[in-house]
N, C-alpha and C positions, 0 to 999 in steps of 0.2 A: 504494500499498500505505499503511496507517495502522496504526501498531502502539501496544500497549497503553504504559504507564509501564514494566510489567517488560519486556514486550519487548526496551524501548529502553537497558534498563540494562543486557541482557543483553549488546547491540550495544556498548555504549560500553564494557563490558569485553573485548569482543574485538578492538573497535581501539585501542583505549589499550594492553593487556599480552597477552590472550592468543594473538593471531593473531602478535602481535610486540610487541616491549617501543616505542612513540611515544615519544620527547619532546615539551617542550612545540613548541619549534621544526617539528618534525614533524609534529604535530598538525596545526597552519596552516597547514602547506602541502598536506594532505592534505584536507583541508575548500578550503582554498581551488582545488585543484584541481575543486572539487564547487560551483564559483561564489562563493565567500567571496571581502573580498578584506582578508583582515586581515593585518596587523602582529605579529610578538612582539618583546615588548620590559616595560619594567619595568610591574610593577602587573597583570602576566597573571594572572587567575585558574587556581585547582589545576585539574590536567590533568580531574579528572572533571566539573568545573565547565562549562569551556571545552567539552566532548564533549558534557556532556549538552544545553547551549545548544545547540549547531549542529544537534545531532540533534531535539531538539523544532523547531527551526527548520522542518528539509525534511522531517521525516513529514507523509508522505500525498501527498507531489511526486515525478515522477521519479529526482529527484539523490537520493532514500532508494536505491533499488533501485539506484542506480549506487552507491552507498557500501558500501552490502552484495555488490554482485560484484567491486568494488574490496579489499576485504577477505577474502572468501575466494576471489578468482583463483586456480587452480589455478597457473598460474605462477612465483606466489611458493610455492607450496610442493613444487618441484621435488626429489623424493628422499623428500617426506612427506608422501606423497599419503593414508597413513592418517589423520595428523594429521590433515589438512583435514576429510577423511568425521564424526572423531570433532568437531570444529567444529560442521560443520552436523548430523550429529545432536544435540549438545546445545541447538543454537539451536531447532531444531524445536521441543523441548521446549516452549518458552516462545513460540514461534509459531504450535501446536496452539490457541492459546486467542483467537489473531488470526486461526482460522480461513485459515492461509496454512502452506505447506511450501516449504522451498527443496531442490531436487534438482541433483543433481551428475552431468552429460551426458557424460564425457571432460573436455574443458577447458570444457566451456560449462556455466556458472550457470544455472537457469531458478527460476520461482517458481508453485509450483499454488496456484488459489484453491479451499480446502476448503468441504464443503458442510454439514459437522459438526465440533465438536470432536474430535479423534482423537490420543489417548493410547495412546504407543509404550511399555507400560513394561520389554520385554528390552533398549533399548538404554541402553548405558553408556558416557560419555566419561571417559577419563584427567583425573586431572587435580583432583577432588573433594577440598575441601579437607581432610571429615573421615577420607576415605578413604587420602589424607595422612599427615594425623596419626597413624593408627592402625599405618601402618609403624616396626618394631623392629628395632634394628641391635647385633646381636652384637658388633664388632668396630667402633671405629671410633678407628680409630688414624692420624694424620698420618702416621705413619711409612710406610706403604705404598704413598702416596705417591712414595715417593721421591726427598725434597728433600733438600737441602743439611743433615745434623747439625743445624746452629746453627739454622739456619729452622726448621724441624723440631719444634726444642724451643720455641721461642718459640710459635709456634704453639698446642703442646700445652698451653701454661703457661695460653694466653689460653683452651683450651677448659676447662680445669678453674676458670678466675677466673668463666667465664660461668655456671658450672654453679652457684658458691657465690651470683650474685647472681640467679638464680633464687627458689630460695626465701627468700630476703631482699626477694621485690618491688619489686627493683631492673630494672625491667621497660625503661628506657632504658637502660641501662649494657648487658644483654640484648642491644639488638637494634644498638647501636651496635660492641661487640665481634662479635657477630656478622659485622656484615658486614668490616668491616676485616679480620678474618679467613679470610674466605669471598675475597677482593681479594688478602691478599697468598699464599693456597692457590695461584688461579689465574695469578697473577703468578709465583709462584714454576716453575710448570709449562713456562710460557712460557717462560722463561729454561733452562730443559730441554729444551724441545721448541719450537725457535725456527719451526722448517721449519712443522710442522704448524698452530699457531697462523698464521703470517704467508701461509699459503698459504691460508686460510679466507676463502669468500665473503663471512665476515662479519667480516673486521678493519678497524678502521677506517683508512681512508686519507686523505691531506691536500690542499688543493685542485688539487692537480697527480696525485693517483692512487696517487701511492705508500705503504705503508704505515707507519705512524705508530711510532715508536719505545716500545717497551712502558712505559714510565715516563709517556708521553703517553695509553694506553686509560684508558677507562672502567671499574669494573665492571661495567655496562650490557654493552660489548665483551666484556672478558674471559668472561662469561655465556652471551653469543649461541655464541661460537666454540667453549668447552667441550662446548654443546649437539650444535653442526654436526660437532666433529671425534669425536663420540661419547662423550666421558668423561663426562658427565651425562644422565640420562633427559629427558622431553618433564614430568613434573610437579615435578620437580629444579627443570629451567628455568624453568619458571611461576611456581613461587614464590620462585624467586633476586629475580626482577623485581622481586615483594613487597615483601624483604625490603632491595634498594637501592634505593626508593621511602623506605624506615620510616630506613635508615640515613642518609638528608638530614636528617635531623633533628637531627644534631647541631650544626646552624648554630641557636640559640633564635631568631633572628628568621622564620628557614622554618617554625617550631614552632608562633611565636606565631601568625602569619599563616593555618595554614591550621586552628588550632583545634588539635592533634593532643594526644591524651593517651595514652602508653604503658599497653599493658592486658595481663593475665595472658594474652589468647587472643593476641595479636598477640608478645609475648614467644616464647609455646609456638610458633607458627609457623617464626620467625627461626632459632629456636637446632633446630626439626626440617631447617628449611634445609639451614642449616651442619653436621649429622648424617650427611644422605643428599649431599651432594656428598662430604664426607668420603669416606664408606664405596663412592659409587658411583665414584669418580676412582680410591681403591685398587684398585676391582675393575678399572677400565680402564685406567688408565695404562700397565702395563708391555706392554701392547701396541703400544707405540710404538717400543720398543726404545730405544737411547739413541744 
């Protein structure tokens, strides 16, 4: 199978963050399983550059087929098969221009060669950026999450500061504050509902297989667990990882090496992620009880 650059770009998104968030070391392991022999260390390029380079190298080879089957393996979507089907439907919109189509028959992922370009206008996957930004929230209150009153007040103050930063074009401040506020919110929830967070399949483990203490969890882990236990929805989970990535630019040298310049659109996505997470958590947290 030979894919055009647009299809490879979509595949890179599926690998890096849409199907699941993969860190630099996880990407190295992913592609080493496809026959590469790389190591993660100082000088490692950005995740998207690394993935683009590897996909270009295997394009047109059997390893590309294996790569797609690995990313879309139904065994990785237990309890989330509808999401898998949405990923397939969305990817097929790109593959149609390569005259290919992915199919799922039970637990089997297959490829069909098309005789002509077939465009299906009826299928729409969740997680579209424009649709996500159109969501409106009538009540964005941290208090509904049920956190300790002092913590809740601090987080609410941060939200007010974010809202002052945005019209002032302080976009990096919006991104960094949104990331830290989301992390504080999820940590607070973990302390209230430790059983739900610790027993999640997505909870981070140490080398002995024991769940790490909450203060050692990354924002990425908190996001994945929040999605698994039903605190946040699919699109919020997806864009939360974008916020997590942008929040890493709190380190000036990370920003310099990537050439990242905060834009209004980026800040808008990050603020929307925070609002969506607060709203959904307020709606869903009460089901756990105490």
